[in-house]
N, C-alpha and C positions, 0 to 999 in steps of 0.2 A: 201456663199452669204447670207447676212442677210435678214430676212423676215420682211417687214414693218408691217405685221399683228402682228408678235411677238413683235416688238418694241412698238406698240400701247398697246398691252396687258401688257407689262412690266410697262408702264406709269400708267395704271389703277391699277395694283397690288401695285405698290409703293405708289401711292396716297392713296389707301385704308389702307396700313400699317401705313402711316403717320397720317391719320385721326384717326385710332384706338389708336395710341400711344400718339399723341400730342393734339388731340381735346377731345376725350372721355376718355382718360387715361385708356385704356384697351388694352395693347399690345397683339397682336395675334401671333407674331412670334419672334424667337430669333434674336438678332442683327446680327448674322452671316448670317441668311437667307436674311435679308434686304440687307446686304452688298453684298452678292453674286448676288442678282437681280440687284443692282445698278451697279456693275461691268459689268454685261452683257449689261445693258443699255448703259453704257459709251463706251463700245467697238463698239456697233452698231452705236452710234453717231459719233464716230471717223471715222468709215468707210463710214457713210452717213450723213455728216454735213447738207446736204440740207433737211433732215427730222426734224431737231431740231426746236422746237418751244419755245416761252417764257414760256410755261406752263410745260416744262420738269422738272422732279424732280432734274435733274443735275444742274439746275440754282440756286438751293437753297444754294449751297456751296459758292457762291460769286466768286470773281475773276475779276469782272469788276471794273476798276478804273475811277471814275467820274472826270470831270473837275470842276464841281461845281453844285449847285442846282438851277434849274430854278423855277420861281414863278408860282403858281397855284391859279387861282381864284375859290373860292367855289361857285357853282351855288346856293346852299342854305347855308346861313351863319352858321358857327359852333359857336354858342353862348356859353358864359361861364355861370356858374350857380351862382345865389345869394347864400350867405352863411347864415346858422343858427348856433348859438353857444350854445343855451340852449333851454329848453322846451318852454319858453315864445316866442322865435323867431318862433318855430314850430307852436305854438298855433295861433300866428298872421298870419302866412302863411295859416293855415287851415281856419281861419276866413275869410280871403280874398277870398279863393276858394269858401266857402259856400255862401258868400254874392253874388257871381257872378253866380254860377251854381246850387246852391241848396245843399241839404243835401245827395242826393243819389250819393255818391262818393266812390272811393276806390283809394288807393295809391299803386303803385308798388315800393317796396323798394329794392334797390340794394347796394352792397358794392361799396364804392368809391375807385377805384383802384388808387394807387399813381404812375402814369406813365405819358405817353405822349399821348395826344389826337391826333388821326389820322383818315384819311378818306380813304376808299378803293373803287375804281370804278371797277365794273364788267360790261362787255359788252357781251351780249349773253352768259352769264355764265362764261366768261373767265376774269381772273384778268387783268386789263388794266393799272391802275394807283393808286399810293398811295401818300398821301400828309400829311404834318403836319397841325395842326390847324392854326398856325401862329397867325395873329391878329383876326382871325375869318372870315375875308373876303378873305384874300390872305395868302396861306401857301407856303411851299416848296415841290417840287417834290422829294420824297424819294422812288419812285417805286422800284428801284433795291434793296435797303436795306430792305424794308419790305418783298420783295420776299424771303429773307433768314430766315424769321420767319416761322418755319415749321407748326405752327398751323393755318396759313393763307392758305386756299385752293387756288390753281391756277385755279381750275374749280369748279363751284357750282354744286349741285345735279340737278338743273334745269337751263335752259338757260335764266335766268333773266338778264336784264340790270338794275343795281341797285347801289346806293351809300350807303355804310354802314359806320357807325362811331364806334369807339371803343378806347380802351386804350392799347397802347403797353407798356410793362413793363419788368423789369428784375426780375425774381424770386430770392428769398433770397439766394438759393444755388448757382446760377450763379454769383450773386454779391459777395458772399464770395470767390468763386474760383477766380474771376477776380482780386479782391484786393490782394489775396495771391500771384498771379502771378506778379502784379505790385510792390508789396513790394519786392519780390525776385529780380526784375529787377531795383530796386531803383527808381521807378516812383512814382509820387504823387498819393495817394489813392483817390478813389471817395468817396464823403461824404455820399452818400445814393444811393439806387437802382434807384431812379427817375433820378438823375443826370447822373448815369451810362447809363441808357436806352436812355436818350436824346442824350448823347455824342455818343453812339453807332449808332444811327440812322442818325447822321450827319457825319459819316465817309465817306470820298471819296473813300476809298478802301473797296469794299463790302465784301471782305474776312474777314476783321476785324469785320464788323457788324455780319457776319455769325458765327464767333467764340464766340460771346458774349451770345448766347443761350437765346434770348429774347422770349417773349410770348405775347399773346394778348387776350383780351375779347372784343367781340362786344356787343354794348348796344343800338344801334339806327340805323335808316335808315333816310336818308335826308327827305324822305316823306313816312311814313308808309302807308298813305292812298292809294298810288299807288299799294300796295300789296293786297288790298282787305280785310284788317283786320279793326276792329273797336276799338280795345284796344291795349295798349302798350304791355300787357302781351301776347296777341295773336301774336303780331309782333315778340317778342323775341322767342316764340315757333317756328315761321316760319323760323327765322334765323337759328335755330338749324336744321330744316329739310333741309335747303340748304347746311348743312355741315359746318356752321360757329360756332366758339367757343363762347358760351354765359355762363356767370357765373351761376353756379348751386345754389348759395346761395341766390338767389332773393326770395322775398316773397310778396304776395299780401295782403295788410292790409286794413281792412274795416273801421278803425277809428284810432284816435291818440293813444289810449291805446295800440293797436296792434303795431303801429309804435314804441312807446316807448319801448315795450318789445323786438322788433327786435334790436333796438339800444343798449339796455342794454346787450342783448345776445352777440352782436359782439364787444361791448366795452370790454367784459370779454374774448372773444375767439380770438380776432384779432391776438394775438401772435402765435396762433396755425396754422395760415395760411401759405402757402408756398410763399406768396407774401405780400407786404405791402399795407395796406389800411389806409386812413386818414379820413374816415368818412362814412356816409350813404347818398345815394341820394334818395329823394322822387320824384315820378312823378305821376301826376294825370293820372289814368289808361285809362280813356275814351278819345279817340282821338277827338271826337266832342267837349267834354268839354275843352280839351287842346286848340282847335281852338277858342272857346269862350273866354278863358282867354287871349290868345294872348301873345305877347312878348314886352319887352322894347327894346331899342336900343342894350343893352348888353345881356339881359337874358330872358329866357322864364318865364312867370308869373305862369306857371303850374308846375314848378319844383324847388326844392331847395336842397342844399347840407348841411347836418348837419356835422359840423367839430368836430372831437374828440378834447377834451382838450389836450394841449401839454403834452407829457409824461415827468414826472419828474424823473431825474436820479441823484444819488449822484455823487459828484465830489470832488477831493482833491485840496485844495488850497495850 
């Protein structure tokens, strides 16, 4: 007779293993240990299907076949960012900020992950729904497919009801492996990891999505103000304390010279990353200053995306 207390213990153990491995990149057990615990969990679930919840680690392997994707209205619009292509564009952005809020400013600089913008809803700390950005106002419900991304926690460290935003992406290694398999099977290759990630999250068979080994970085909350923080950087730190995966390469910059140094550094080092980036995002760090700057219909006035120049590669004609 299976013990429900043991079942709940296994869920907590497996969640911790996943957090260590997928979120903080610090595995604490061998794969065999994880597999043994997972098999024990599956046997209990087979004997007691009434105990199984959507937060169970067993749900991450997929298996659900969807009929289609329903539409999801975003309570807070998921705005796109205006682009900067050179230092003059960044200087203009900085000037507009200073004209409005003064010179006491700082920018949180983050790598611009080349993936698919998504929204995650948590209710009382439990993962409830995931959606694509769509047109910014209405996206598609991809809850089941996002559940297969092992770096997305099914339960937060605190019982927060919160909507977080981030970028789902396909790591370079997963992309290479996927295209090798497709080539062997005579299928058309994906052009880049971004297209592969988008295609994976729109699979009606969740087992296929699970097999693609996607990842995610979270970078925002629909309303950081509700978390009791006053700066974007504090908000990102709090996301980490909740068990969410936030990119470690972010940097707080106090002026444009520091911003330029950050851009130069990652222009040089971007090929060393395990995932694709296509630029750098600047965000005014102070949330009250963000509120003062406001938004346009399409974009926040307090943030901008510096886009890397197109990479030149030799080709034979």
